[in-house]
C-alpha positions in Angstrom: 78.9 -108.2 194.0 81.8 -105.8 194.3 82.4 -107.0 197.8 82.7 -110.6 196.6 85.2 -109.5 194.0 87.3 -107.7 196.7 87.1 -110.8 198.9 88.1 -113.0 196.0 91.0 -110.6 195.1 92.1 -110.6 198.8 91.9 -114.4 198.9 94.0 -114.7 195.7 96.6 -112.4 197.1 96.7 -114.2 200.4 97.2 -117.6 198.6 99.9 -116.0 196.5 101.8 -114.6 199.5 101.8 -118.1 201.0 103.0 -119.6 197.8 105.8 -117.1 197.6 107.2 -118.4 200.9 108.2 -121.6 199.1 106.9 -125.1 198.5 107.5 -126.3 202.1 105.4 -123.5 203.6 102.7 -123.9 201.0 102.4 -127.6 201.5 102.3 -127.2 205.3 99.4 -124.6 205.0 97.5 -127.0 202.6 97.8 -129.7 205.1 96.5 -127.5 207.9 93.6 -126.3 205.8 92.4 -129.3 203.7 88.9 -127.8 203.4 90.1 -124.7 201.4 90.2 -124.8 197.6 92.8 -122.1 196.7 91.8 -119.8 193.9 94.9 -118.6 191.9 93.0 -117.9 188.7 94.6 -115.2 186.5 97.8 -115.1 188.6 101.2 -114.7 186.9 103.3 -117.5 188.1 105.7 -117.5 185.2 109.2 -118.9 186.1 107.9 -119.7 189.6 109.5 -122.6 191.5 106.7 -124.9 192.4 108.6 -128.2 192.4 106.7 -130.8 194.6 103.9 -128.3 195.4 100.5 -129.6 196.6 98.2 -128.0 194.1 95.4 -130.5 194.3 92.0 -129.1 193.3 93.5 -125.6 193.0 91.7 -123.2 190.7 94.3 -122.1 188.1 92.1 -120.9 185.3 93.8 -118.4 183.0 97.0 -118.6 185.1 100.3 -118.0 183.5 102.8 -120.8 184.4 105.2 -120.4 181.5 108.7 -121.6 182.3 107.5 -122.5 185.8 109.1 -125.5 187.6 106.2 -127.8 188.4 108.3 -131.0 188.5 106.9 -133.6 191.0 103.9 -131.2 191.7 100.5 -132.6 192.5 97.9 -131.0 190.3 95.3 -133.7 190.5 91.8 -132.2 190.2 93.2 -128.8 189.5 91.4 -126.5 187.0 93.9 -125.2 184.5 91.5 -124.2 181.8 92.9 -121.5 179.5 96.1 -121.5 181.6 99.5 -120.9 179.9 102.1 -123.5 180.7 104.4 -123.1 177.7 107.9 -124.4 178.5 106.9 -125.3 182.0 108.6 -128.3 183.6 105.9 -130.8 184.7 108.1 -133.9 184.8 106.8 -136.5 187.2 103.9 -134.2 187.9 100.5 -135.6 188.9 97.6 -134.1 186.9 95.1 -136.9 187.4 91.6 -135.6 186.8 92.8 -132.1 186.1 90.8 -129.8 183.9 93.1 -128.3 181.2 90.4 -127.3 178.7 91.9 -124.9 176.1 95.1 -124.7 178.2 98.3 -123.7 176.4 101.1 -126.1 177.1 103.1 -125.8 173.9 106.7 -126.8 174.3 106.1 -127.8 178.0 108.0 -130.6 179.6 105.7 -133.2 181.0 108.2 -136.1 181.2 106.7 -139.1 183.0 103.8 -136.8 184.2 100.6 -138.4 185.4 97.6 -137.0 183.5 95.2 -139.9 183.9 91.6 -138.9 183.2 92.7 -135.3 182.7 90.5 -133.1 180.6 92.7 -131.7 177.8 90.0 -130.8 175.3 91.2 -128.2 172.7 94.4 -127.7 174.6 97.5 -126.5 172.8 100.1 -129.2 173.4 102.1 -128.7 170.2 105.7 -129.9 170.6 105.1 -130.8 174.2 107.3 -133.5 175.8 105.1 -136.2 177.2 107.4 -139.1 176.9 106.6 -141.8 179.5 103.5 -139.8 180.6 100.4 -141.5 181.9 97.4 -140.2 179.8 95.2 -143.2 180.2 91.5 -142.3 179.9 92.4 -138.7 179.3 90.2 -136.6 177.1 92.2 -135.1 174.3 89.5 -134.3 171.8 90.3 -131.5 169.4 93.7 -130.9 171.1 96.8 -129.9 169.2 99.6 -132.4 169.8 101.4 -131.8 166.5 105.1 -132.5 166.9 104.6 -133.7 170.5 106.9 -136.3 172.0 104.7 -139.1 173.4 107.2 -141.9 173.2 106.5 -144.7 175.6 103.4 -142.8 176.9 100.3 -144.6 178.2 97.2 -143.4 176.3 95.1 -146.5 176.8 91.4 -145.9 176.6 92.0 -142.2 176.1 89.6 -140.2 173.9 91.7 -138.7 171.1 89.2 -138.2 168.4 89.7 -135.2 166.0 93.1 -134.6 167.7 96.0 -133.2 165.7 98.9 -135.6 166.2 100.7 -134.9 162.9 104.4 -135.7 163.1 104.1 -136.6 166.7 106.4 -139.2 168.2 104.3 -142.0 169.6 107.0 -144.7 169.3 106.5 -147.5 171.8 103.4 -145.8 173.2 100.5 -147.8 174.7 97.3 -146.7 173.1 95.1 -149.8 173.4 91.3 -149.3 173.2 91.7 -145.6 172.7 89.4 -143.6 170.4 91.5 -142.0 167.7 88.7 -141.6 165.1 89.1 -138.7 162.8 92.5 -138.0 164.4 95.3 -136.5 162.2 98.4 -138.7 162.6 100.0 -137.8 159.2 103.7 -138.4 159.4 103.6 -139.5 163.0 106.0 -142.1 164.4 104.1 -145.0 165.8 106.8 -147.6 165.4 106.4 -150.3 168.0 103.3 -148.7 169.5 100.7 -150.9 171.1 97.4 -150.1 169.4 95.3 -153.2 170.0 91.5 -152.6 169.6 92.0 -148.9 168.9 89.5 -147.0 166.9 91.3 -145.3 164.0 88.3 -145.0 161.7 88.6 -142.2 159.2 91.9 -141.2 160.8 94.7 -139.6 158.7 97.8 -141.8 158.8 99.4 -140.9 155.5 103.2 -141.4 155.6 102.9 -142.5 159.2 105.5 -144.9 160.6 103.8 -148.0 162.0 106.5 -150.6 161.6 106.5 -153.3 164.3 103.4 -151.7 165.8 100.5 -153.8 167.2 97.2 -153.0 165.6 95.5 -156.3 166.4 91.7 -155.9 166.3 92.0 -152.2 165.4 89.3 -150.4 163.4 91.0 -148.7 160.5 87.9 -148.4 158.2 88.0 -145.4 155.9 91.4 -144.5 157.3 94.0 -142.8 155.1 97.2 -145.0 155.3 98.6 -144.0 151.9 102.4 -144.3 151.8 102.4 -145.5 155.5 105.2 -147.8 156.7 103.6 -150.9 158.0 106.4 -153.4 157.7 106.2 -156.2 160.3 103.1 -154.6 161.7 100.5 -156.8 163.5 97.2 -156.1 161.8 95.6 -159.4 162.7 91.8 -159.2 163.1 91.9 -155.5 162.0 89.2 -153.9 160.0 90.6 -152.2 156.9 87.4 -151.8 155.0 87.4 -148.8 152.6 90.9 -147.8 153.9 93.4 -146.2 151.6 96.7 -148.1 151.7 98.0 -146.9 148.3 101.7 -147.3 148.0 102.0 -148.4 151.7 104.7 -150.8 152.7 103.2 -153.9 154.3 106.1 -156.2 153.8 106.1 -158.9 156.5 102.9 -157.5 158.1 100.5 -159.9 159.8 97.0 -159.6 158.2 95.7 -162.8 159.5 91.9 -162.7 159.8 91.8 -159.1 158.8 88.8 -157.6 156.9 89.6 -155.8 153.6 86.4 -154.8 151.8 86.8 -152.1 149.2 90.3 -151.5 150.4 92.7 -149.5 148.1 96.1 -151.3 147.8 97.3 -149.6 144.6 101.1 -149.7 144.5 101.3 -151.2 147.9 104.0 -153.7 148.9 102.6 -157.0 150.3 105.8 -159.1 150.2 105.8 -162.0 152.8 102.6 -160.9 154.4 100.7 -163.4 156.6 97.1 -163.5 155.2 95.6 -166.7 156.7 91.9 -166.2 157.2 91.8 -162.9 155.4 88.5 -161.6 154.1 89.2 -159.6 150.9 86.4 -158.3 148.6 86.5 -155.6 145.9 90.1 -154.7 146.7 92.1 -152.5 144.4 95.5 -154.2 143.5 96.7 -152.1 140.5 100.5 -152.0 140.5 100.5 -153.9 143.9 103.6 -156.0 144.7 102.4 -159.4 145.8 105.1 -161.9 146.6 105.3 -164.9 148.9 102.0 -164.3 150.7 101.7 -166.8 153.5 98.2 -168.5 153.5 98.8 -171.0 156.3 98.6 -170.5 160.1 101.9 -169.8 161.8 101.9 -173.2 163.5 101.6 -175.1 160.1 104.1 -175.6 157.3 104.4 -172.5 155.2 102.5 -172.3 151.9 102.8 -169.1 149.8 101.0 -167.6 146.9 101.6 -164.4 144.9 98.0 -163.1 144.5 95.8 -161.9 147.3 92.6 -162.4 145.3 93.2 -166.1 144.8 94.7 -166.7 148.2 91.4 -167.7 149.9 90.5 -169.9 147.0 93.9 -171.7 147.1 93.6 -172.3 150.8 90.1 -173.7 150.5 91.3 -175.9 147.6 94.0 -177.4 149.7 91.8 -178.0 152.8 88.3 -178.8 151.4 87.8 -182.1 149.7 84.4 -181.1 148.4 85.8 -178.1 146.6 88.5 -180.2 145.0 85.9 -182.7 143.9 83.8 -179.9 142.3 86.8 -178.4 140.5 87.8 -181.9 139.3 84.2 -182.4 138.1 84.2 -179.1 136.2 87.5 -179.8 134.6 86.4 -183.2 133.3 82.7 -182.8 132.8 81.7 -179.1 132.1 80.4 -178.5 128.6 79.6 -175.0 127.4 76.6 -174.7 125.0 76.5 -171.6 122.9 73.6 -170.5 120.7 70.6 -168.2 120.5 67.5 -168.5 122.7 64.4 -167.6 120.8 61.6 -170.2 121.5 62.3 -172.5 118.5 66.0 -172.7 119.2 65.7 -173.0 123.0 63.8 -176.3 122.6 66.8 -177.7 120.8 69.4 -176.4 123.2 67.4 -177.5 126.2 67.1 -181.0 124.8 70.8 -181.0 124.0 71.6 -179.9 127.6 69.4 -182.7 129.0 71.0 -185.4 126.8 74.5 -184.2 127.8 73.5 -184.5 131.4 72.4 -188.1 130.8 75.8 -188.8 129.4 77.4 -187.7 132.7 78.4 -184.1 131.8 77.6 -180.8 133.5 76.2 -178.6 130.8 76.5 -174.8 131.0 74.0 -172.9 128.9 75.1 -169.3 128.1 72.4 -166.8 127.2 74.4 -163.7 126.1 71.5 -161.6 124.9 70.9 -159.9 128.2 74.6 -159.3 128.9 76.2 -155.9 128.6 78.9 -155.6 126.0 81.4 -154.5 128.6 81.2 -157.9 130.4 80.7 -160.1 127.3 84.2 -161.1 126.4 85.3 -161.7 130.1 82.2 -163.9 130.8 82.6 -165.9 127.6 86.3 -166.6 128.3 85.7 -167.5 131.9 83.0 -170.1 131.0 85.2 -171.4 128.2 88.1 -171.9 130.6 86.0 -174.0 132.8 84.8 -176.3 130.0 86.0 -179.7 128.8 84.6 -178.8 125.4 82.2 -176.3 123.7 79.1 -177.0 121.6 78.2 -174.1 119.3 74.9 -174.1 117.5 75.5 -172.1 114.2 71.9 -172.4 113.0 71.1 -168.8 113.9 74.4 -167.1 113.4 73.4 -163.5 114.1 75.8 -163.3 117.1 77.6 -166.6 117.4 80.6 -165.2 115.5 81.3 -162.8 118.3 81.2 -165.6 120.9 83.6 -167.8 118.9 86.0 -165.0 118.2 86.2 -164.3 121.9 87.3 -167.9 122.5 89.1 -169.6 119.6 92.0 -167.2 119.1 93.2 -167.2 122.7 92.0 -170.5 124.2 92.7 -174.1 123.0 89.5 -175.8 123.9 87.6 -178.2 121.6 84.7 -176.4 119.8 82.1 -178.7 118.1 79.9 -176.6 115.8 76.4 -177.8 115.0 74.2 -176.8 112.1 70.7 -177.7 111.0 71.1 -179.4 107.6 68.8 -176.9 105.8 70.9 -173.9 106.9 74.3 -172.6 105.8 77.1 -171.5 108.1 78.1 -167.9 108.2 80.7 -166.8 105.7 83.6 -166.1 108.2 83.4 -169.5 110.0 85.8 -171.2 107.5 88.6 -168.8 108.7 88.2 -170.1 112.2 88.2 -173.8 111.3 91.2 -173.4 109.0 93.2 -171.3 111.5 92.6 -173.1 114.8 92.7 -176.9 114.8 90.6 -177.2 118.0 87.6 -175.9 116.0 86.2 -179.2 114.7 84.3 -179.8 111.5 80.6 -178.8 111.5 78.2 -181.6 112.3 75.0 -181.2 110.3 71.8 -182.7 111.7 68.4 -183.1 110.1 66.2 -182.7 113.2 66.2 -182.9 117.0 65.8 -186.7 117.1 68.7 -187.1 114.7 70.9 -184.7 116.8 70.2 -186.6 120.1 70.6 -190.0 118.5 74.0 -189.1 117.1 75.3 -187.2 120.1 77.8 -189.7 121.4 79.4 -190.6 118.0 79.2 -187.2 116.2 79.7 -184.7 119.1 81.0 -186.3 122.3 83.6 -188.7 120.9 85.3 -186.1 118.5 85.3 -183.5 121.2 86.8 -185.9 123.8 89.5 -187.1 121.4 90.5 -183.5 120.6 90.6 -182.6 124.3 93.0 -185.5 125.0 95.2 -184.4 122.1 95.4 -180.9 123.4 96.2 -182.2 126.9 99.2 -184.2 125.5 100.6 -181.2 123.6 
């Protein structure tokens, strides 16, 4: 064992002696002995001049190369794990397929270097200069690239998950199809970067600059994009489900065909966004600025709306005759029937519903008894807004006052009260009829047959007349 260590030490020293003769002598020796894999592990090569050196497949584990000149060197296939390259010059260096696991390259200059398929897992690359570098298909998992300059670099199909890229400069970089899941890009500059089909799920992008970037088809689900700058960004076909875009600037962004499910947009700016084909469900829009949202494709005349939640509906309304017909039918023919639903009253209300249907109306029967109080008012008002007029059965008045007070004070829609002749209306009803002229006089009926026989003259005609009056006001 000791003999092997001595031979290794002698070999290392022999290689170092050749390297000290200069790059020309080293490269000539490498060419004469292509079968040898030089082992320079643990060597101190700080400040060495190795420009243009052939270091392919060289073992450089734990080697110190700080401040070394490695410009134009070929380090493809080299093993630099745990090496120290701080402030080294690796401009135009080839590191394709190199192993740099846990290597320290902080502050190093790798301008236009080639690191395709390099293994840089857990490497310290903080504040390194990698502008214009080729890092396609490189493995950068758990690496520290905070403050690094990666402008115009090629990181396509690279594995960059769990990597620290906070405050890094990635402007103009090509990062398509890369895996950046769980990466920290807080405060990073990604302006103009090409990020098509990239995986940024659960990534941290708070306060990142993504203006004019291309994120078409990107996966940003559960990503933190709070206060990010996304103006004029291409987010078409992107997945933004459960993403946090609170207070982000999305002005002029292209969100065509993007998916937003459970997305947080509190305080965000959505001015002049393109949202044709967007899928938006359960989104948070508190304090959100929504102006001039473009709902039409770019090759069609522009139509804008100011509310993301209604955008899909407006587009369908404009382009679907069947939906327009349904809405027109609801506006002219829907009748809301209010009352209680115990067995004896349900017989009356069901018969009333069937008779209204025979007169060409679309009756809506509302059973409020199983509805939570939290949703009661909202539901009642929504149904009332859809209705041509309302028929309210006051015969059992235990809860009908709540329904009428949810509608009459805020919505001018004809309300026709009904009351079985043997009963009396509740005491507060007169206040409604005196205050709101769209609350019609009570029609009193003797029995079900009498109610159905007088439906047209005593219920439909007065309600329709009042509806026309209200339309003309």
